N, C-alpha and C positions, 0 to 999 in steps of 0.2 A: 744454353745450359751453363750454370755457374760452376766454375772450377773450384775445387776444394783447395784452400790455401795450404801450402806446404811449409810448415814451421820447422826449419832446420835447427838442429841442436849440435853442440860440440861433443856431447857424450850421450849415451843411452841413459834411461832412467836408473837402471841398476848401477851403471858406472858412476853416475853422479851421486847416488846414495852412498856408495862405498867411499868415494872421495871425501864426502862430508863427514863420514863416520870417524870418531876420535879413537885414540888408543884406549882410553878409559872405557868407552862403550864396547869395543871389541873384547877387552879383558873381562868386562862384566858378563858378556855373553858366554865366554869360555868358562868362567867360574860358575855361572848359572847352570849351564848344561851339565858340567861334571857333578855339581852338587845335587841337582835334581835326579840325575841317573843313579848316583851312588845311594841316595836315600831310597830310590825305588828298589834297587837290588837288595839293599839291606832289609827293608821292610817286607818285600814280597817274596824273598827267597824261601821262607818256610812253606809257602803255598805252591811250590813247584813251577813258578814262572819267573825264576831268577837265574841262578847258576847251578852248576853240577856239584858245588861245594855244599856239604850238609850244614855245617855251622859257620855261616858267613859273618865274620865280624865287620864292624863299621870300617876299620882300617883296611881290611881286605876288599871290601866293596869300593872304597875310594881308590885303592890301588888298581883294581880291575877297570874302573871307569877311566882313570888317567891313561892306562895302557891302551884301552880300546879307543879312546878319543884321539890318541896320537897315532893310531893305526899300526901299532907294533904287534899286539896280539901274541903274547908268549905262549898261550895255550894251556897254562897251568890251571886257569879258571875259564870255563866256557859257559855261554848263556844257554838256557833251555826254555821251552815254552814261549810265552809272550816276551820273555827276556831277549829273544833273538831280534825281535822288532826294535826293542830299546837299544840293543847293541848296534844295530844297523843305523839307527838314528844318530847315535853317538859318532860313528865312523864318518857319516856324511857331514855332520856338523863340524867335526874336527878337521876334515879336509878343507871345507869352505873357510872356516874361521882362521885356521892356521895359515892358509894361503893368503888370505886378506891381510893378516897381521904381518907376515914376513914380506909380502909385497909392498906394504906401506913403508916398512923400514928400509927396504932396498931402494925404493924410488924417492925417498924423502929428499936426499941431496939433489937429485936430478930435478925434482919438482921445484925446489927452491931456486935453482939456476934458471929454469924455464920461467918461473914467476918473475924473476928479476928482469929477464929479457922482455917478457910480456908487458910488464909495467913500464919499462923504458919506452917501448914502442907506443904504448897508450899515451904516455906523456908527450911524445913527439907529435903524434896525431892531434892531440888536444891543443897543443901550442900552435900547430899549423891552422887548425880551425879558428882559434882565437885571432891570430894575425889576419887571416882572410876576412873575418867578420869586421874587424876594425877598418880594413881597407875598403870593404864594400860600404861601410857606414860613411866614410869620407867621400866616396864617389857619389852616393845618393845625396848627401848634403850639398856637394858641389853642383850636381845636376839640378837640384831644387833652386839654388841661387841663380843658375843660368836659365831656368825655365826651359830646359832642354827636354822636351816631352818624349822624343824618340829614345833618348838615352835613359830617361826614367823608366819607360816601359820595358826596355831591354834589361835594365837592372832589376826591375820588379820580378821578371821571370827567372833570371839567373839566381837571384837571392832566394826565391822560393825553392828552387831545385837544390841549392846548396844547403839550406836549412833542413830540407827533407832528408838529405843524405846524412846530416848530423844527427837527426832524430833516429834514423834507422841504425846508425852506428852505435849511439849511446844505448838505445833500447836493447839491441842484441848483445852487446858486450857487457852490459850491466847484468843481464839475465843469465848469460852463458859463461862469461869470463870473469865475473867478480870485479868489474871495472871500478865500482864505487867502494870497494873494500880493501884495496891493496895499494896504499901510498899515492893515490891520485887525487886526494881531497883538495889540496891547494890548486892544482891544475884545473880541476873541474870547477872550482869556485871562480877562477878567473874567466873560464869559458862562459859560465852562466852570467857573469857580469858583462861580457861582451855581447851576449845574446840579449840581455836586458837593455843594453844601450841601443842596439840596432832596432829592437822592438819599439823603443821610445822615439827613435828617428822616424820609423814608419808611421807611428801614430801622429807625429807632427806633420808628416807629409800628407796624410789623408785629410788633415784639417787645414791644409794650405790652399790658398786661392789659385785656381787655374790648373789644378791637377786633372788630367784626363780620366774619364770614368774607368776605362780599361786598366789603367795603372792603379787607380784607387782600389778596384776590386782585387787585383793581384796582391797589393799590400795588405788588404784585409785578410786574404787567405793565408798570407805569410804570418801574420800575427796569430791566427788560429793555430797554425802549425807550431809556432813558438810556444803557445799555450799548452799544446799537447806534449812538447818536450818537457816542460816543467812538471806536468801531471805525471808523466811516465817516470821521471827521475825522483819525484818526491818520496816515494816509498823506500828508496835506497838511501835517503838522507833524513829519515824521520827522527833520528837521534842527534843530528848535527845542528846545533843552535846557530851556527854561522851561515850555513847554506840553506837551511829550511826557510827562514824569512825571505831570502832572496828569491827562491822558487815561488813562494806565495805571492810576492810582489809581481812577478812576471805573470802569474795567473790572473791577478786582479786587473791588469791592464786590458785584457779582453772584455771584462765587464764594463770598464770605463768606455771602451769603444762602442759597445752596444748601446749604452746610455747616450753617448754623443750622437750616434746615428739616429736614435729616436728623437732627440731634441732637434737635430738638423732637419729631419723630415717635417717638423712642425715650424721650422724657420726661427727657432729660438736661440741659435748660436751664431757667432761671428767667425768668419774664416780668418786665418792668419795670412799676412802678406809678407812677401820677401821683396825688399826694395833695394837690393844690392845691384849696382851697375857693374856688370862683368864684361870682359872682352868678347865673350860669346854673344851676349845680348847686344852689344854695340854692333857687332858684325851683322846679326840678324835684322836689327832695326835699320841699319844703313842699306842692307840688301832689299828691304821691303819698302823703303821710301821711293815714291815716284819722282820724276823730274820736277824741278821747280818751274813755276810757282806752285806751292802746295795749297790744296784747298783748306778751308777753315777746319779746325779741329782734326788735323791730320793724325795727331797722336792717338786719338780714339780709334781711328781706323787701324793703325798699327797695333794698338793694344788688343783689338778684337782678333786681328789676324794671327798674332803671336800668342794669344791667350795669356796676356799679362795685364797687370794693373795699369789704368790710364796714367796715373801719376808716374809710374816707372817708365812708361813709354816716353813721356815728356822729358823725364830726366835723361834718358838715353839720347834723345834728339838734341837737347841742350848741350850735353857732353860732346857729341859729335861736332856741333858747331863750334864749341869752345876750343876743341883740339884741332880744328881746321880740317876735319875730314869731310865737311860739307861747306861749300862756299855759297 
């Protein structure tokens, strides 16, 4: 049985609607209710469904509606007939609208302080995300140079989980907390730039020779997750000419990946090679070398075992001999 997803929100629908309602809108509602009811009592009064006053002037009708709306009710003028329903409507409208109006005024300073704290916390979290992404990017690049397949697979899994948490955080806070609306634009732009950079690194890793299939699949899933981040946040930056192109660029890379995979399946693309001799590679090559004398083309056997390029294996062997690690 499929469980229904529980979408948590910070406020109820009514609370969110009230919070978004402006003072102008509330004032217009108050004015509209009083004006409508005063016109009703003034026009309908002669027909016995207005008030107990025989000759109700416009000013008296307006006075009666203001007093009724504010729930004072002096009693000098009383509704009769259908006018009782209109008076009840006025009282209820007055209680709700005045409560909303007074409540917004009373909470305005507190809301401003909470918004400042909220925005500061957002910026701290975003900066932390940005720093962690750049650190992960460096670790992946280093593991690629080292052809450290276990490290790459571990990084592919942790990177996916981390970007999934970023996606959930941004999506929830943008929808419920106005993340993209209150002073976070510059911080978000830097975060998107770090996301775009790590996405490019993953794209390069997928096209690199010797990457294990399990790592490649995880990197592809991560690129798709990054693409979903860009799609989710695009609607919140539709009017921002600096961030909007960046998010579009992130989304386009997923399309490039699909095209590359299609060409790769047909054998029409060349893989990229990493030929940097690192200390880690030297250690792995030395550990894999059998006792001398070595058979012919030993570098090919080492390359196959370590899943590296033949030329790189030979460079590592030459380097070990040159540095005196192999006699």
